[in-house]
TIDRENPA-757239 format. One line per field, with one value per residue (C-alpha): x, z negated, y; residue number from 1. Coordinates in pm, whole numbers, plus 32768, in hexadecimal, padded with zeros to 4 digits. Each point is the difference from the previous one (the first is absolute). Example, Ala and Ser with C-alpha at 12.3 -4.5 7.8 and 13.67 -1.06 7.14 Angstrom:
2
x: c(84CE:8089) .
z: c(7CF4:8042) .
y: c(7E3E:8158) .
n: c(1:2) .
//
This chain:
399
x: c(627B:7F87:7FCD:810C:810F:7FE9:7F73:80E9:810A:8088:7F80:80F2:7F4D:80B9:7F81:7E86:7F4A:7EDB:7EB5:7F15:7EF6:7E98:7EE7:7F58:7F25:7EA0:7F56:7F00:8088:7F15:808B:7FB3:809F:8042:8024:816A:7FAF:8081:7F6F:7FE4:7FDA:80A9:8060:802E:80B2:7ED7:805A:8039:7F72:815B:8075:810D:8144:7FD5:810D:7FC5:80A3:8045:80C4:7FF9:7F1C:80B8:80DF:7F4A:7F74:7EAB:80A3:80CC:7EC5:7F55:8125:8023:7E8A:7FD9:7F0A:7FDF:7FC0:8017:7F8F:7FBD:8051:7F2D:7EDE:7EBF:80C7:8050:814D:8060:8028:8053:8059:813D:8068:815A:80C1:80A8:8097:7FEC:7E86:7FFA:80D3:7F30:7EC3:808D:8051:7EAE:7F17:7F16:7EA2:807C:8153:8005:811E:804D:7F87:8049:7F39:808E:7F78:803D:7FF2:7FDD:813A:808C:8078:817F:8067:7E97:8050:7E9A:8034:7F08:7EA3:7F7C:7F32:8130:80CE:7EE9:8007:817A:7FDD:7F36:8129:80F8:8110:802E:809B:8091:8018:8110:802C:8151:7F88:7FB2:7E8D:7FAC:7EBE:80B5:80A7:80FB:815F:8048:8057:7F9F:80C2:7F2E:7EBC:8058:8070:7EC4:7F20:80BA:7FE7:7E87:7FD7:80D4:7F3F:7EB4:8076:8095:7EAC:7F51:8109:801D:7E8A:800D:812B:7F5E:7ECB:80CA:80C5:7EC6:7F72:814C:7FF5:8115:8065:804A:7F25:808B:8167:7FC6:7F66:8108:8102:7F44:7FDA:8173:8059:7F1A:806E:8161:7F78:804A:7F13:7F5A:807A:815D:7F89:8012:7E9D:7F80:7ED9:7F39:804E:7FA6:7EB7:7FB2:8043:7F30:7ED2:80D2:8081:8135:8097:8168:7FE0:7FA5:80FD:8045:8067:8077:7FAA:80DE:7F42:8114:802B:7FC1:8174:8032:7EDD:809E:80E5:8144:7FCF:7F7E:8121:8084:7EAB:7FD9:8157:7FC2:7EC8:80B2:7FF5:7E8A:8042:7EAF:7FFE:8001:7F53:8039:7F0A:7F84:7E8B:7FE3:80AF:7F3D:7EB5:805A:8070:7EBE:7F36:80BB:7F9D:80C7:80CF:804E:805E:8108:8091:800C:809F:8109:8048:8040:80B9:7F0F:7FC1:7E8A:7EE1:7FF0:7ED6:80C5:8132:7F33:7F37:8141:808B:7EBC:8003:8167:7FAD:7ED9:80D3:7EFE:8025:7F20:7FA7:7F23:7EE7:7FD7:7F04:7F19:7EFA:80E1:8167:8026:8104:7FDB:80B0:808F:80F8:8160:8030:7E99:7FE5:7F38:7ED5:7FEE:8020:7EE3:7F29:8032:7F4E:7EE9:7FED:7F81:813E:80CB:7F25:7FF5:8160:80A7:8121:8059:806D:8127:80CE:80A1:7F8D:8162:8014:7EA9:804C:8157:7F8A:7EB4:7F07:7FA8:8050:8162:802A:7FA6:80E9:811C:7FBF:7FA3:7E9E:7FD1:7F0A:8024:7F7B:7F54:8145:80A2:805C:7F64:80FB:7FCA:7F9F:7F7E:7EDE:7F27:7EDA:7F68:7F7F:7F01:7F1F) .
z: c(8AB7:7EAE:7FAA:7EF1:80FC:80BD:7F0E:7FBA:80F8:80FB:815B:80F6:8124:8109:8106:7FF1:8145:806C:7FB2:8104:7FE2:7FBA:80F2:7FF0:7ECD:806A:7EC0:7FB1:7F8A:7ED4:7EAC:7F8D:7F5A:80EB:7FBB:7F91:7F16:80D4:7FA3:8166:8078:811A:8073:816D:80B2:802B:816D:8060:7FB0:7FCF:7EB3:7F56:7F7E:7E96:7EF9:7EBF:7EBC:7F02:7EBB:7E92:7F16:7F7B:8131:805E:8146:7FD4:7FAE:813E:80C2:7F7C:8061:815C:8040:7F74:7EF4:7EBD:7EB6:7FAA:80DC:7F60:80F6:7FEC:7F47:8053:80F9:80D6:809F:8043:8172:808D:8154:8013:8128:808F:7FEB:8146:8047:8175:8006:7F3A:810E:811A:7F5A:7FEF:8173:807A:7EF7:802B:7F76:7F3B:7F7B:7F96:7F3F:7FF0:7EBE:7F26:7EEA:7EA0:7F1D:7E89:7FA1:7EA1:7F2A:7F24:7E9A:7FF8:7FAC:7FFA:80CD:8074:816B:80E3:8022:814F:8034:7FD7:80EC:8103:7FF0:802B:8139:809F:7FE0:8116:7F0E:7E93:7F15:7EBA:7EEC:7F00:7EBB:7FC4:7EF1:7E8F:7FC5:7E8A:803E:8094:7F13:8101:8063:8138:80FE:8165:8093:7F37:8062:8172:7FF1:7F49:80FF:8126:7F5C:7FD7:8170:8068:7F1A:8092:815E:7F86:7F77:814C:80DA:7F1D:8018:817B:801C:7F1F:80DC:8141:7F6E:7F8F:815E:8094:80DF:80FB:80DD:7FE7:7ED4:7F2C:8059:7FAF:7EAC:7FA1:804D:7F2E:7EE3:7FF8:8005:7EDF:7F40:8015:7F73:8143:8097:8148:8090:8008:8114:816F:805B:8164:8067:802B:7E9A:7F75:80BB:7F61:7EA9:802B:7F45:7ED4:7FC4:7F51:7F06:8040:816B:7F98:7FD3:7E99:7F7A:7E9A:7F47:7ED2:7F04:7F60:7EEA:8065:801B:8101:80E7:8154:80A9:7FC4:7E8D:7FC9:80B3:7EC2:7FC4:8169:8033:7F1D:80CE:8150:7FFF:8044:815E:8004:8035:7EB0:7FD3:7EC1:7F68:7EAB:7FDE:7EDF:80C1:8141:7F44:7F88:815D:809B:7F2F:8092:8135:813A:7FF1:7E90:8049:80FD:7F16:7EDE:80CF:8080:7E9B:7F8B:813E:8094:8177:803A:7F2F:7F9B:80E5:812F:7FA5:7FAC:8144:80CB:7F46:8037:8174:8016:7F46:80E6:8131:8075:80E1:8068:8156:804C:80DF:802C:808F:7FAD:7F70:7F2C:7F90:7F6B:7F7D:804F:7F53:80B5:7FB2:8076:814F:8077:8174:80A2:8048:7E95:7F8C:80E8:7F56:7EB4:8095:809C:806F:8159:8039:7FCF:80E3:8116:7FD0:8136:7F74:7EE9:8023:7F17:7F51:7EAA:7EDA:7FCF:8167:7FEE:7EB6:807A:8153:7F8A:8108:80E3:8130:7F86:7FB3:816A:8080:7F39:80A0:7EB3:805F:8094:8051:7F4B:8056:7F15:7F98:7F8A:7E8E:7F38:7F32:7EBC:8056:815F:8086:80E6:80E0:8082:8164:802D:811A) .
y: c(2E16:8083:816C:7FF0:7FA8:8147:8101:8120:7F97:80F3:7FC6:7F63:809D:80BE:80F1:8027:7FC7:80D7:7F51:7F79:810A:7F99:8046:8157:8028:8067:8076:8109:814D:8019:7F9C:7E9F:7ED4:7EDE:7E8B:8030:811E:8121:8150:8076:8160:80BE:7EA5:8059:8114:80F2:803D:7E95:7EA8:7F75:7F79:80D0:7F6C:7F93:802B:7F3A:8075:7EED:7FEC:7FA4:80BF:8130:8022:8141:7F7B:80A5:814E:7FD7:7FA8:813A:80DF:7F68:800D:8160:7F92:80C0:7F54:7E92:7EE1:7EAF:7EE7:7ECB:80A3:7F45:7F31:812E:8056:8169:8049:8157:808A:80D2:80D4:7FC5:8149:8061:8155:7FB7:7FF7:8146:80A6:7F6C:807C:8160:7FEE:7F81:8092:7ED4:7FD7:7ED2:7F97:7E93:7F66:7E8F:7F5C:7ED3:7F5D:7FE4:7EEE:7FF4:7E90:7F68:7FE9:7EEE:8016:7FE2:7E9F:7F8B:7ECA:7FF4:8057:80AF:7F72:7F87:813B:80E4:7F2A:800E:817C:8003:7F2D:811A:80EC:804E:8074:7F9F:80FE:7F7B:8106:7FB6:80BF:80AA:80F1:7FDC:7FC2:800F:7F3E:7ED3:7F0B:7F87:806A:80CB:7EF4:805E:7EDA:7F0C:80AE:8000:7E96:7F9D:80A7:7F68:7EAB:8028:8054:7ED7:7F18:8075:7FA3:7EB9:7F98:8048:7F5A:7ECF:7FC4:801D:7F15:7EFB:8002:7FE1:7EDF:7F50:8020:7F89:8132:803A:811F:8173:804E:7EE4:805A:816E:7FC3:7F01:810F:80FE:7F09:7FAF:8172:8056:7ECA:808B:814A:80B9:80FF:7FA4:814A:7F67:7F16:8060:7F9F:8011:80D7:7EBF:7F97:8155:7FF0:7EAF:8097:813D:7F7B:7F95:8165:7F7A:80F3:7F9D:806B:8161:811A:806A:8154:802E:8142:803A:80D4:80CC:8101:8169:8050:7EEA:804B:7FC0:7F06:80C0:8044:7E9C:7F55:7F60:7F63:7F8F:7F63:7ECF:7FB2:7FE7:7E84:8008:808A:80B3:8179:80B6:814E:80C8:80F5:8073:7FC2:80F6:8114:7FBC:800B:815D:806C:7F7C:80F9:812C:80C4:7FA1:8140:7FC8:7E97:8066:8107:7F0B:7EEB:80F2:806A:7E9A:7F9F:7EFF:7FFD:7FE2:7F7B:7E94:7FD2:8077:7F31:7ECD:8005:8020:7ED3:7F3D:804F:7F87:7EBE:7FBD:805D:80FD:812F:8122:8085:8128:8072:8178:80F4:811F:7F17:7F29:7FCD:7EA6:7F0E:7E8D:7EE1:7ED2:7EEE:804D:7F52:8032:804B:8119:7F20:7F8B:8169:8063:7EF8:80B2:812C:7F31:7E96:806A:80CA:7EC4:7F2D:8105:8089:8093:80CC:80F0:8168:8022:8108:800A:80CB:8082:8084:80A3:80AF:8070:8082:808D:7F87:7EDF:80D7:803B:7E8D:7FB4:8111:7F66:7EAC:7F60:7F9C:7EA3:7EEB:7EB3:7EA8:7F10:7F54:8142:7FDC:8118:80C5:80BB:8165:7FBA:80CC:7F2E:8051:7EBD:7FE4:7EED:7F8A) .
n: c(1:2:3:4:5:6:7:8:9:10:11:12:13:14:15:16:17:18:19:20:21:22:23:24:25:26:27:28:29:30:31:32:33:34:35:36:37:38:39:40:41:42:43:44:45:46:47:48:49:50:51:52:53:54:55:56:57:58:59:60:61:62:63:64:65:66:67:68:69:70:71:72:73:74:75:76:77:78:79:80:81:82:83:84:85:86:87:88:89:90:91:92:93:94:95:96:97:98:99:100:101:102:103:104:105:106:107:108:109:110:111:112:113:114:115:116:117:118:119:120:121:122:123:124:125:126:127:128:129:130:131:132:133:134:135:136:137:138:139:140:141:142:143:144:145:146:147:148:149:150:151:152:153:154:155:156:157:158:159:160:161:162:163:164:165:166:167:168:169:170:171:172:173:174:175:176:177:178:179:180:181:182:183:184:185:186:187:188:189:190:191:192:193:194:195:196:197:198:199:200:201:202:203:204:205:206:207:208:209:210:211:212:213:214:215:216:217:218:219:220:221:222:223:224:225:226:227:228:229:230:231:232:233:234:235:236:237:238:239:240:241:242:243:244:245:246:247:248:249:250:251:252:253:254:255:256:257:258:259:260:261:262:263:264:265:266:267:268:269:270:271:272:273:274:275:276:277:278:279:280:281:282:283:284:285:286:287:288:289:290:291:292:293:294:295:296:297:298:299:300:301:302:303:304:305:306:307:308:309:310:311:312:313:314:315:316:317:318:319:320:321:322:323:324:325:326:327:328:329:330:331:332:333:334:335:336:337:338:339:340:341:342:343:344:345:346:347:348:349:350:351:352:353:354:355:356:357:358:359:360:361:362:363:364:365:366:367:368:369:370:371:372:373:374:375:376:377:378:379:380:381:382:383:384:385:386:387:388:389:390:391:392:393:394:395:396:397:398:399) .
//
């Protein structure tokens, strides 16, 4: 399959499957540039040695992706992605009104929000036809969610028409081509070795799917197959979110509906915002931001709306631990059981799990205290197979 055959076409992919997450990333917290060119700093959650979810922002040059990155990350001024081989990486707290209310109730010494990592990756010139280099693709493979920024506004510095459908299709084609190259090489080696068995069958299936220009996320792969593919970090198994960078008068989903509707065939979630407007909002004080947003009729900052959309794309939920020392939000994949959730707090809690004391954040906030939750019969003990729900408050009992 040659690059020309798929460049610029709309993706035929359907529902995006959640990626097989990489192993925890154990890196020093000091700033440095690693072998892939990451400008690292604040790499780990400062209260845990667990790797944060990474969200990679990609797009053509002039799409406004770096301005969007700045606004979402709360960075003032310009950031130049790719300078000296470095990629911009920033930690962003996940806004959650529930943890604010819990913190007011308990008055803890520490209140810790969940966090994600945003990465601003190098752009491409529109219509360049050059594709991403191997180093950029390697950085994308480290991401858990890929965000494609498409331009829907007039940029006087770009000598190209406004065509978000073409930009999205071009980016999706590049990601598919990158996986095709990896899988083709693997299949050729397996064929040369006359290999047989599960691995050969799996990669032949992947090869045929990519040859047909279909995303691998359209396949119903078993847990065993996904485990075999973990080390390949295939891009077309990752969820994708599209950010449509709009004019200032179409800065949210409702006002940008006429721009979004023609893009529905991509079947990826589409999130509308105006990078120029959000950059101006980001410079205001929090109180001024709320007043300004109310004045222009937008519900919440782009950062809040974006992170909610990212969480939904990654199929993530939050549960809480509470007490006088600490109120904290923890992130787990939807469907995780109580024992897995305990392991997010500490691996020993998972290994030595007995049961979890359980109540919901909604009940606690409504009733006002743990004692009243118990009086109302809404406090319970859960076993290790209990499926953690968004908004649960858990206290883990371990041996």
